ChimeraX commands (.cxc) that place a marker at each C-alpha (Angstrom):
marker #1 position 70.24,113.96,28.91 radius 0.5
marker #1 position 73.55,113.21,30.63 radius 0.5
marker #1 position 72.51,115.32,33.65 radius 0.5
marker #1 position 69.16,113.49,33.86 radius 0.5
marker #1 position 70.90,110.14,33.76 radius 0.5
marker #1 position 73.33,111.19,36.50 radius 0.5
marker #1 position 70.44,112.44,38.64 radius 0.5
marker #1 position 68.64,109.13,38.15 radius 0.5
marker #1 position 71.72,107.13,39.11 radius 0.5
marker #1 position 72.26,109.33,42.18 radius 0.5
marker #1 position 68.64,108.81,43.21 radius 0.5
marker #1 position 68.91,105.03,42.81 radius 0.5
marker #1 position 72.20,105.04,44.74 radius 0.5
marker #1 position 70.69,107.01,47.62 radius 0.5
marker #1 position 67.95,104.37,48.02 radius 0.5
marker #1 position 70.29,101.37,48.19 radius 0.5
marker #1 position 70.97,99.86,51.63 radius 0.5
marker #1 position 74.43,100.72,52.97 radius 0.5
marker #1 position 75.59,97.09,52.88 radius 0.5
marker #1 position 74.72,96.88,49.16 radius 0.5
marker #1 position 76.64,100.10,48.49 radius 0.5
marker #1 position 79.68,98.76,50.30 radius 0.5
marker #1 position 79.50,95.48,48.33 radius 0.5
marker #1 position 79.32,97.38,45.04 radius 0.5
marker #1 position 82.21,99.61,46.05 radius 0.5
marker #1 position 84.38,96.69,47.10 radius 0.5
marker #1 position 83.64,94.69,43.95 radius 0.5
marker #1 position 85.15,97.33,41.62 radius 0.5
marker #1 position 88.39,99.27,41.39 radius 0.5
marker #1 position 88.16,101.14,44.66 radius 0.5
marker #1 position 88.99,104.62,43.45 radius 0.5
marker #1 position 87.07,107.72,42.50 radius 0.5
marker #1 position 87.82,111.34,41.65 radius 0.5
marker #1 position 87.51,114.45,43.76 radius 0.5
marker #1 position 84.81,116.75,42.39 radius 0.5
marker #1 position 87.05,119.50,41.01 radius 0.5
marker #1 position 87.92,120.54,37.47 radius 0.5
marker #1 position 91.20,122.18,38.51 radius 0.5
marker #1 position 93.21,118.94,38.68 radius 0.5
marker #1 position 92.47,115.25,38.38 radius 0.5
marker #1 position 92.72,114.06,41.98 radius 0.5
marker #1 position 92.28,110.33,42.60 radius 0.5
marker #1 position 90.91,109.10,45.94 radius 0.5
marker #1 position 90.66,105.58,47.33 radius 0.5
marker #1 position 87.18,104.42,48.32 radius 0.5
marker #1 position 86.77,101.75,50.99 radius 0.5
marker #1 position 83.59,102.72,52.82 radius 0.5
marker #1 position 80.44,104.83,52.50 radius 0.5
marker #1 position 82.13,107.64,54.40 radius 0.5
marker #1 position 85.15,107.66,52.10 radius 0.5
marker #1 position 82.82,107.56,49.08 radius 0.5
marker #1 position 81.12,110.70,50.36 radius 0.5
marker #1 position 84.52,112.44,50.57 radius 0.5
marker #1 position 84.62,112.51,46.77 radius 0.5
marker #1 position 82.10,115.38,46.98 radius 0.5
marker #1 position 84.20,117.49,49.35 radius 0.5
marker #1 position 84.43,120.48,46.99 radius 0.5
marker #1 position 80.66,120.61,46.64 radius 0.5
marker #1 position 80.26,120.10,50.38 radius 0.5
marker #1 position 82.54,123.01,51.30 radius 0.5
marker #1 position 82.90,125.35,48.29 radius 0.5
marker #1 position 84.02,128.22,50.55 radius 0.5
marker #1 position 86.95,126.11,51.78 radius 0.5
marker #1 position 88.05,125.68,48.18 radius 0.5
marker #1 position 87.69,129.43,47.60 radius 0.5
marker #1 position 89.71,130.12,50.77 radius 0.5
marker #1 position 92.50,127.85,49.54 radius 0.5
marker #1 position 92.43,129.38,46.05 radius 0.5
marker #1 position 92.52,132.96,47.40 radius 0.5
marker #1 position 95.10,132.55,50.16 radius 0.5
marker #1 position 97.36,129.54,49.74 radius 0.5
marker #1 position 100.27,130.11,47.36 radius 0.5
marker #1 position 103.04,127.96,45.94 radius 0.5
marker #1 position 105.66,127.41,48.63 radius 0.5
marker #1 position 103.30,128.27,51.51 radius 0.5
marker #1 position 102.96,125.90,54.46 radius 0.5
marker #1 position 99.41,124.73,55.29 radius 0.5
marker #1 position 98.45,122.75,58.39 radius 0.5
marker #1 position 95.33,120.65,57.68 radius 0.5
marker #1 position 94.18,119.63,61.16 radius 0.5
marker #1 position 91.49,116.97,61.04 radius 0.5
marker #1 position 92.48,116.06,57.50 radius 0.5
marker #1 position 90.39,112.87,57.32 radius 0.5
marker #1 position 91.22,111.10,54.02 radius 0.5
marker #1 position 92.88,114.27,52.75 radius 0.5
marker #1 position 90.52,115.83,50.20 radius 0.5
marker #1 position 91.55,119.41,51.03 radius 0.5
marker #1 position 95.21,118.48,51.59 radius 0.5
marker #1 position 95.27,116.87,48.16 radius 0.5
marker #1 position 93.56,119.85,46.57 radius 0.5
marker #1 position 95.90,122.39,48.17 radius 0.5
marker #1 position 99.03,120.43,47.26 radius 0.5
marker #1 position 97.95,119.53,43.72 radius 0.5
marker #1 position 96.49,122.92,42.75 radius 0.5
marker #1 position 98.63,125.45,44.63 radius 0.5
marker #1 position 101.81,123.37,45.18 radius 0.5
marker #1 position 101.84,124.36,48.85 radius 0.5
marker #1 position 103.60,122.19,51.44 radius 0.5
marker #1 position 100.83,120.55,53.46 radius 0.5
marker #1 position 101.11,118.96,56.90 radius 0.5
marker #1 position 98.05,116.73,57.38 radius 0.5
marker #1 position 96.97,115.67,60.87 radius 0.5
marker #1 position 94.59,112.71,61.23 radius 0.5
marker #1 position 94.42,110.65,64.46 radius 0.5
marker #1 position 92.15,107.82,63.23 radius 0.5
marker #1 position 94.35,104.91,62.10 radius 0.5
marker #1 position 91.83,103.50,59.61 radius 0.5
marker #1 position 91.24,106.89,58.03 radius 0.5
marker #1 position 94.96,107.66,58.10 radius 0.5
marker #1 position 95.69,104.56,56.00 radius 0.5
marker #1 position 93.39,105.94,53.32 radius 0.5
marker #1 position 95.08,109.34,53.57 radius 0.5
marker #1 position 98.41,107.62,52.87 radius 0.5
marker #1 position 96.93,105.81,49.85 radius 0.5
marker #1 position 95.55,109.07,48.47 radius 0.5
marker #1 position 98.92,110.79,48.80 radius 0.5
marker #1 position 100.57,107.86,46.99 radius 0.5
marker #1 position 97.91,107.66,44.25 radius 0.5
marker #1 position 98.44,111.33,43.39 radius 0.5
marker #1 position 102.27,111.23,43.69 radius 0.5
marker #1 position 102.21,114.01,46.27 radius 0.5
marker #1 position 104.62,112.56,48.83 radius 0.5
marker #1 position 106.99,115.49,48.30 radius 0.5
marker #1 position 104.28,118.02,49.14 radius 0.5
marker #1 position 102.13,116.32,51.82 radius 0.5
marker #1 position 103.52,115.22,55.18 radius 0.5
marker #1 position 100.98,113.10,57.13 radius 0.5
marker #1 position 100.85,112.79,60.93 radius 0.5
marker #1 position 98.85,109.99,62.59 radius 0.5
marker #1 position 98.42,111.62,66.01 radius 0.5
marker #1 position 95.88,113.67,67.96 radius 0.5
marker #1 position 96.81,117.27,68.77 radius 0.5
marker #1 position 96.28,118.64,72.25 radius 0.5
marker #1 position 97.21,121.46,74.65 radius 0.5
marker #1 position 100.37,119.63,75.69 radius 0.5
marker #1 position 102.35,116.58,74.64 radius 0.5
marker #1 position 101.27,113.58,76.70 radius 0.5
marker #1 position 99.82,110.07,76.60 radius 0.5
marker #1 position 96.03,110.36,76.38 radius 0.5
marker #1 position 93.09,108.15,75.50 radius 0.5
marker #1 position 91.52,108.60,72.09 radius 0.5
marker #1 position 87.95,107.34,71.69 radius 0.5
marker #1 position 86.78,106.31,68.20 radius 0.5
marker #1 position 83.12,106.45,67.21 radius 0.5
marker #1 position 83.84,103.81,64.55 radius 0.5
marker #1 position 86.83,102.29,62.77 radius 0.5
marker #1 position 85.33,102.86,59.30 radius 0.5
marker #1 position 87.75,104.77,57.09 radius 0.5
marker #1 position 86.66,108.32,56.32 radius 0.5
marker #1 position 84.40,108.55,59.36 radius 0.5
marker #1 position 84.35,111.63,61.58 radius 0.5
marker #1 position 82.78,112.98,64.80 radius 0.5
marker #1 position 84.93,110.80,67.04 radius 0.5
marker #1 position 84.71,111.41,70.78 radius 0.5
marker #1 position 88.44,112.01,70.58 radius 0.5
marker #1 position 90.59,112.85,73.58 radius 0.5
marker #1 position 88.38,112.24,76.59 radius 0.5
marker #1 position 88.72,111.07,80.17 radius 0.5
marker #1 position 89.29,107.31,80.57 radius 0.5
marker #1 position 85.89,107.07,82.24 radius 0.5
marker #1 position 84.10,107.83,78.95 radius 0.5
marker #1 position 81.48,105.14,78.30 radius 0.5
marker #1 position 81.10,103.60,74.84 radius 0.5
marker #1 position 83.22,103.90,71.73 radius 0.5
marker #1 position 86.55,102.25,70.96 radius 0.5
marker #1 position 89.30,103.34,73.36 radius 0.5
marker #1 position 92.95,103.60,72.36 radius 0.5
marker #1 position 95.84,105.17,74.31 radius 0.5
marker #1 position 97.79,107.48,71.99 radius 0.5
marker #1 position 100.61,109.99,72.17 radius 0.5
marker #1 position 99.13,113.46,71.78 radius 0.5
marker #1 position 101.31,116.41,70.77 radius 0.5
marker #1 position 100.93,120.17,70.99 radius 0.5
marker #1 position 101.58,122.14,67.82 radius 0.5
marker #1 position 104.05,124.42,69.60 radius 0.5
marker #1 position 106.09,121.36,70.67 radius 0.5
marker #1 position 105.99,120.05,67.12 radius 0.5
marker #1 position 107.53,123.30,65.89 radius 0.5
marker #1 position 110.05,123.77,68.71 radius 0.5
marker #1 position 111.23,120.19,69.26 radius 0.5
marker #1 position 110.89,118.58,65.85 radius 0.5
marker #1 position 111.64,121.51,63.54 radius 0.5
marker #1 position 108.42,121.40,61.55 radius 0.5
marker #1 position 108.19,124.75,59.72 radius 0.5
marker #1 position 105.80,127.44,60.89 radius 0.5
marker #1 position 102.51,127.42,58.96 radius 0.5
marker #1 position 101.27,130.30,56.86 radius 0.5
marker #1 position 97.73,128.92,56.99 radius 0.5
marker #1 position 95.81,126.53,59.22 radius 0.5
marker #1 position 92.58,124.64,58.58 radius 0.5
marker #1 position 91.00,123.23,61.75 radius 0.5
marker #1 position 88.07,120.80,61.55 radius 0.5
marker #1 position 88.08,118.74,64.74 radius 0.5
marker #1 position 84.45,118.43,65.89 radius 0.5
marker #1 position 84.61,120.21,69.25 radius 0.5
marker #1 position 88.29,119.82,70.18 radius 0.5
marker #1 position 89.35,123.28,69.00 radius 0.5
marker #1 position 90.16,124.70,72.44 radius 0.5
marker #1 position 92.72,122.01,73.27 radius 0.5
marker #1 position 94.50,122.53,69.96 radius 0.5
marker #1 position 94.49,126.33,70.23 radius 0.5
marker #1 position 95.87,126.22,73.80 radius 0.5
marker #1 position 98.75,124.13,72.48 radius 0.5
marker #1 position 99.46,126.48,69.57 radius 0.5
marker #1 position 99.60,129.99,71.06 radius 0.5
marker #1 position 103.20,130.46,69.92 radius 0.5
marker #1 position 102.23,129.66,66.34 radius 0.5
marker #1 position 99.10,131.79,66.48 radius 0.5
marker #1 position 101.07,134.85,67.64 radius 0.5
marker #1 position 103.71,134.46,64.94 radius 0.5
marker #1 position 103.36,136.83,61.98 radius 0.5
marker #1 position 104.19,133.97,59.59 radius 0.5
marker #1 position 100.63,132.73,60.15 radius 0.5
marker #1 position 98.39,134.75,57.83 radius 0.5
marker #1 position 95.03,132.95,57.98 radius 0.5
marker #1 position 93.17,130.32,59.99 radius 0.5
marker #1 position 89.94,128.60,58.97 radius 0.5
marker #1 position 88.03,126.88,61.78 radius 0.5
marker #1 position 84.78,124.95,61.53 radius 0.5
marker #1 position 82.94,126.82,64.27 radius 0.5
marker #1 position 79.39,128.00,64.83 radius 0.5
marker #1 position 78.27,130.90,67.03 radius 0.5
marker #1 position 76.16,128.47,69.09 radius 0.5
marker #1 position 79.20,126.30,70.00 radius 0.5
marker #1 position 79.91,126.46,73.72 radius 0.5
marker #1 position 83.51,127.62,73.27 radius 0.5
marker #1 position 82.78,130.10,70.47 radius 0.5
marker #1 position 83.43,133.30,72.45 radius 0.5
marker #1 position 86.54,131.85,74.12 radius 0.5
marker #1 position 88.03,130.71,70.83 radius 0.5
marker #1 position 87.37,134.05,69.12 radius 0.5
marker #1 position 88.83,135.88,72.13 radius 0.5
marker #1 position 91.99,133.76,72.19 radius 0.5
marker #1 position 92.61,134.24,68.49 radius 0.5
marker #1 position 92.05,137.99,68.79 radius 0.5
marker #1 position 94.60,138.09,71.60 radius 0.5
marker #1 position 97.03,136.44,69.19 radius 0.5
marker #1 position 96.48,139.20,66.62 radius 0.5
marker #1 position 93.93,137.44,64.42 radius 0.5
marker #1 position 90.49,138.83,63.58 radius 0.5
marker #1 position 87.41,137.42,61.87 radius 0.5
marker #1 position 87.70,138.05,58.13 radius 0.5
marker #1 position 84.57,136.18,57.03 radius 0.5
marker #1 position 82.05,133.57,58.08 radius 0.5
marker #1 position 80.98,130.94,55.55 radius 0.5
marker #1 position 77.95,128.68,55.94 radius 0.5
marker #1 position 78.14,125.16,54.56 radius 0.5
marker #1 position 75.51,124.87,51.81 radius 0.5
marker #1 position 74.30,121.42,52.89 radius 0.5
marker #1 position 74.59,121.54,56.70 radius 0.5
marker #1 position 74.15,123.93,59.66 radius 0.5
marker #1 position 77.93,124.19,60.14 radius 0.5
marker #1 position 79.96,127.31,59.41 radius 0.5
marker #1 position 83.63,127.99,58.78 radius 0.5
marker #1 position 85.14,131.13,60.25 radius 0.5
marker #1 position 88.21,132.57,58.57 radius 0.5
marker #1 position 90.56,134.55,60.80 radius 0.5
marker #1 position 93.18,136.80,59.22 radius 0.5
marker #1 position 96.06,138.85,60.51 radius 0.5
marker link #1:1,2 radius 0.2
marker link #1:2,3 radius 0.2
marker link #1:3,4 radius 0.2
marker link #1:4,5 radius 0.2
marker link #1:5,6 radius 0.2
marker link #1:6,7 radius 0.2
marker link #1:7,8 radius 0.2
marker link #1:8,9 radius 0.2
marker link #1:9,10 radius 0.2
marker link #1:10,11 radius 0.2
marker link #1:11,12 radius 0.2
marker link #1:12,13 radius 0.2
marker link #1:13,14 radius 0.2
marker link #1:14,15 radius 0.2
marker link #1:15,16 radius 0.2
marker link #1:16,17 radius 0.2
marker link #1:17,18 radius 0.2
marker link #1:18,19 radius 0.2
marker link #1:19,20 radius 0.2
marker link #1:20,21 radius 0.2
marker link #1:21,22 radius 0.2
marker link #1:22,23 radius 0.2
marker link #1:23,24 radius 0.2
marker link #1:24,25 radius 0.2
marker link #1:25,26 radius 0.2
marker link #1:26,27 radius 0.2
marker link #1:27,28 radius 0.2
marker link #1:28,29 radius 0.2
marker link #1:29,30 radius 0.2
marker link #1:30,31 radius 0.2
marker link #1:31,32 radius 0.2
marker link #1:32,33 radius 0.2
marker link #1:33,34 radius 0.2
marker link #1:34,35 radius 0.2
marker link #1:35,36 radius 0.2
marker link #1:36,37 radius 0.2
marker link #1:37,38 radius 0.2
marker link #1:38,39 radius 0.2
marker link #1:39,40 radius 0.2
marker link #1:40,41 radius 0.2
marker link #1:41,42 radius 0.2
marker link #1:42,43 radius 0.2
marker link #1:43,44 radius 0.2
marker link #1:44,45 radius 0.2
marker link #1:45,46 radius 0.2
marker link #1:46,47 radius 0.2
marker link #1:47,48 radius 0.2
marker link #1:48,49 radius 0.2
marker link #1:49,50 radius 0.2
marker link #1:50,51 radius 0.2
marker link #1:51,52 radius 0.2
marker link #1:52,53 radius 0.2
marker link #1:53,54 radius 0.2
marker link #1:54,55 radius 0.2
marker link #1:55,56 radius 0.2
marker link #1:56,57 radius 0.2
marker link #1:57,58 radius 0.2
marker link #1:58,59 radius 0.2
marker link #1:59,60 radius 0.2
marker link #1:60,61 radius 0.2
marker link #1:61,62 radius 0.2
marker link #1:62,63 radius 0.2
marker link #1:63,64 radius 0.2
marker link #1:64,65 radius 0.2
marker link #1:65,66 radius 0.2
marker link #1:66,67 radius 0.2
marker link #1:67,68 radius 0.2
marker link #1:68,69 radius 0.2
marker link #1:69,70 radius 0.2
marker link #1:70,71 radius 0.2
marker link #1:71,72 radius 0.2
marker link #1:72,73 radius 0.2
marker link #1:73,74 radius 0.2
marker link #1:74,75 radius 0.2
marker link #1:75,76 radius 0.2
marker link #1:76,77 radius 0.2
marker link #1:77,78 radius 0.2
marker link #1:78,79 radius 0.2
marker link #1:79,80 radius 0.2
marker link #1:80,81 radius 0.2
marker link #1:81,82 radius 0.2
marker link #1:82,83 radius 0.2
marker link #1:83,84 radius 0.2
marker link #1:84,85 radius 0.2
marker link #1:85,86 radius 0.2
marker link #1:86,87 radius 0.2
marker link #1:87,88 radius 0.2
marker link #1:88,89 radius 0.2
marker link #1:89,90 radius 0.2
marker link #1:90,91 radius 0.2
marker link #1:91,92 radius 0.2
marker link #1:92,93 radius 0.2
marker link #1:93,94 radius 0.2
marker link #1:94,95 radius 0.2
marker link #1:95,96 radius 0.2
marker link #1:96,97 radius 0.2
marker link #1:97,98 radius 0.2
marker link #1:98,99 radius 0.2
marker link #1:99,100 radius 0.2
marker link #1:100,101 radius 0.2
marker link #1:101,102 radius 0.2
marker link #1:102,103 radius 0.2
marker link #1:103,104 radius 0.2
marker link #1:104,105 radius 0.2
marker link #1:105,106 radius 0.2
marker link #1:106,107 radius 0.2
marker link #1:107,108 radius 0.2
marker link #1:108,109 radius 0.2
marker link #1:109,110 radius 0.2
marker link #1:110,111 radius 0.2
marker link #1:111,112 radius 0.2
marker link #1:112,113 radius 0.2
marker link #1:113,114 radius 0.2
marker link #1:114,115 radius 0.2
marker link #1:115,116 radius 0.2
marker link #1:116,117 radius 0.2
marker link #1:117,118 radius 0.2
marker link #1:118,119 radius 0.2
marker link #1:119,120 radius 0.2
marker link #1:120,121 radius 0.2
marker link #1:121,122 radius 0.2
marker link #1:122,123 radius 0.2
marker link #1:123,124 radius 0.2
marker link #1:124,125 radius 0.2
marker link #1:125,126 radius 0.2
marker link #1:126,127 radius 0.2
marker link #1:127,128 radius 0.2
marker link #1:128,129 radius 0.2
marker link #1:129,130 radius 0.2
marker link #1:130,131 radius 0.2
marker link #1:131,132 radius 0.2
marker link #1:132,133 radius 0.2
marker link #1:133,134 radius 0.2
marker link #1:134,135 radius 0.2
marker link #1:135,136 radius 0.2
marker link #1:136,137 radius 0.2
marker link #1:137,138 radius 0.2
marker link #1:138,139 radius 0.2
marker link #1:139,140 radius 0.2
marker link #1:140,141 radius 0.2
marker link #1:141,142 radius 0.2
marker link #1:142,143 radius 0.2
marker link #1:143,144 radius 0.2
marker link #1:144,145 radius 0.2
marker link #1:145,146 radius 0.2
marker link #1:146,147 radius 0.2
marker link #1:147,148 radius 0.2
marker link #1:148,149 radius 0.2
marker link #1:149,150 radius 0.2
marker link #1:150,151 radius 0.2
marker link #1:151,152 radius 0.2
marker link #1:152,153 radius 0.2
marker link #1:153,154 radius 0.2
marker link #1:154,155 radius 0.2
marker link #1:155,156 radius 0.2
marker link #1:156,157 radius 0.2
marker link #1:157,158 radius 0.2
marker link #1:158,159 radius 0.2
marker link #1:159,160 radius 0.2
marker link #1:160,161 radius 0.2
marker link #1:161,162 radius 0.2
marker link #1:162,163 radius 0.2
marker link #1:163,164 radius 0.2
marker link #1:164,165 radius 0.2
marker link #1:165,166 radius 0.2
marker link #1:166,167 radius 0.2
marker link #1:167,168 radius 0.2
marker link #1:168,169 radius 0.2
marker link #1:169,170 radius 0.2
marker link #1:170,171 radius 0.2
marker link #1:171,172 radius 0.2
marker link #1:172,173 radius 0.2
marker link #1:173,174 radius 0.2
marker link #1:174,175 radius 0.2
marker link #1:175,176 radius 0.2
marker link #1:176,177 radius 0.2
marker link #1:177,178 radius 0.2
marker link #1:178,179 radius 0.2
marker link #1:179,180 radius 0.2
marker link #1:180,181 radius 0.2
marker link #1:181,182 radius 0.2
marker link #1:182,183 radius 0.2
marker link #1:183,184 radius 0.2
marker link #1:184,185 radius 0.2
marker link #1:185,186 radius 0.2
marker link #1:186,187 radius 0.2
marker link #1:187,188 radius 0.2
marker link #1:188,189 radius 0.2
marker link #1:189,190 radius 0.2
marker link #1:190,191 radius 0.2
marker link #1:191,192 radius 0.2
marker link #1:192,193 radius 0.2
marker link #1:193,194 radius 0.2
marker link #1:194,195 radius 0.2
marker link #1:195,196 radius 0.2
marker link #1:196,197 radius 0.2
marker link #1:197,198 radius 0.2
marker link #1:198,199 radius 0.2
marker link #1:199,200 radius 0.2
marker link #1:200,201 radius 0.2
marker link #1:201,202 radius 0.2
marker link #1:202,203 radius 0.2
marker link #1:203,204 radius 0.2
marker link #1:204,205 radius 0.2
marker link #1:205,206 radius 0.2
marker link #1:206,207 radius 0.2
marker link #1:207,208 radius 0.2
marker link #1:208,209 radius 0.2
marker link #1:209,210 radius 0.2
marker link #1:210,211 radius 0.2
marker link #1:211,212 radius 0.2
marker link #1:212,213 radius 0.2
marker link #1:213,214 radius 0.2
marker link #1:214,215 radius 0.2
marker link #1:215,216 radius 0.2
marker link #1:216,217 radius 0.2
marker link #1:217,218 radius 0.2
marker link #1:218,219 radius 0.2
marker link #1:219,220 radius 0.2
marker link #1:220,221 radius 0.2
marker link #1:221,222 radius 0.2
marker link #1:222,223 radius 0.2
marker link #1:223,224 radius 0.2
marker link #1:224,225 radius 0.2
marker link #1:225,226 radius 0.2
marker link #1:226,227 radius 0.2
marker link #1:227,228 radius 0.2
marker link #1:228,229 radius 0.2
marker link #1:229,230 radius 0.2
marker link #1:230,231 radius 0.2
marker link #1:231,232 radius 0.2
marker link #1:232,233 radius 0.2
marker link #1:233,234 radius 0.2
marker link #1:234,235 radius 0.2
marker link #1:235,236 radius 0.2
marker link #1:236,237 radius 0.2
marker link #1:237,238 radius 0.2
marker link #1:238,239 radius 0.2
marker link #1:239,240 radius 0.2
marker link #1:240,241 radius 0.2
marker link #1:241,242 radius 0.2
marker link #1:242,243 radius 0.2
marker link #1:243,244 radius 0.2
marker link #1:244,245 radius 0.2
marker link #1:245,246 radius 0.2
marker link #1:246,247 radius 0.2
marker link #1:247,248 radius 0.2
marker link #1:248,249 radius 0.2
marker link #1:249,250 radius 0.2
marker link #1:250,251 radius 0.2
marker link #1:251,252 radius 0.2
marker link #1:252,253 radius 0.2
marker link #1:253,254 radius 0.2
marker link #1:254,255 radius 0.2
marker link #1:255,256 radius 0.2
marker link #1:256,257 radius 0.2
marker link #1:257,258 radius 0.2
marker link #1:258,259 radius 0.2
view
């Protein structure tokens, strides 16, 4: 009976106009819970996109299995494209790993900060509000929207890009972050950056060649234009494909590289 009621409520919710959903969300205590039984993880909800992030474990069950199988207490995980931090929160809360979360969108980053605070994980999660690139430089970041929790931004593009919301930002390479600012080397990296993988990888070859890095999960599909180049670069750094995981509710796949 409870399952039927939940299904009915989900069906009614899916039919509501977005503006009505937002009004209902904003008129109540704006928090929800990540869909995991391992730990109670609270997440702030301020938009439809951030509401959808509550179902992150269901959306990417293989990511959760990858974290459970590989990330250990005391490990360092880089969550690149962290969004509001669902997987950062899970890794820190469940495995007690040290997580460095990278999210360039300012509106989404504010929600990431709230989620870290709500779960009292400030000692385990270090957030960075900056885009990563092949080298440290001032670049133009193009937002698709300023809604918190949104994704698929145009990102670091040429200034001539038409449309979107343009914002000059300081971009940093991961190798510079390690060498100049003494951030510890990661044992694991999760990369979900909607087409900007090559730039990040070019700026992280030192990290990728280091034996401290044991696994890398990248959202990447064999039809992506840079697929062969990315696989080749990682293989040159001593990493090989360990498994390929299809998202159950989308055409996307995650590829796990291991040393």
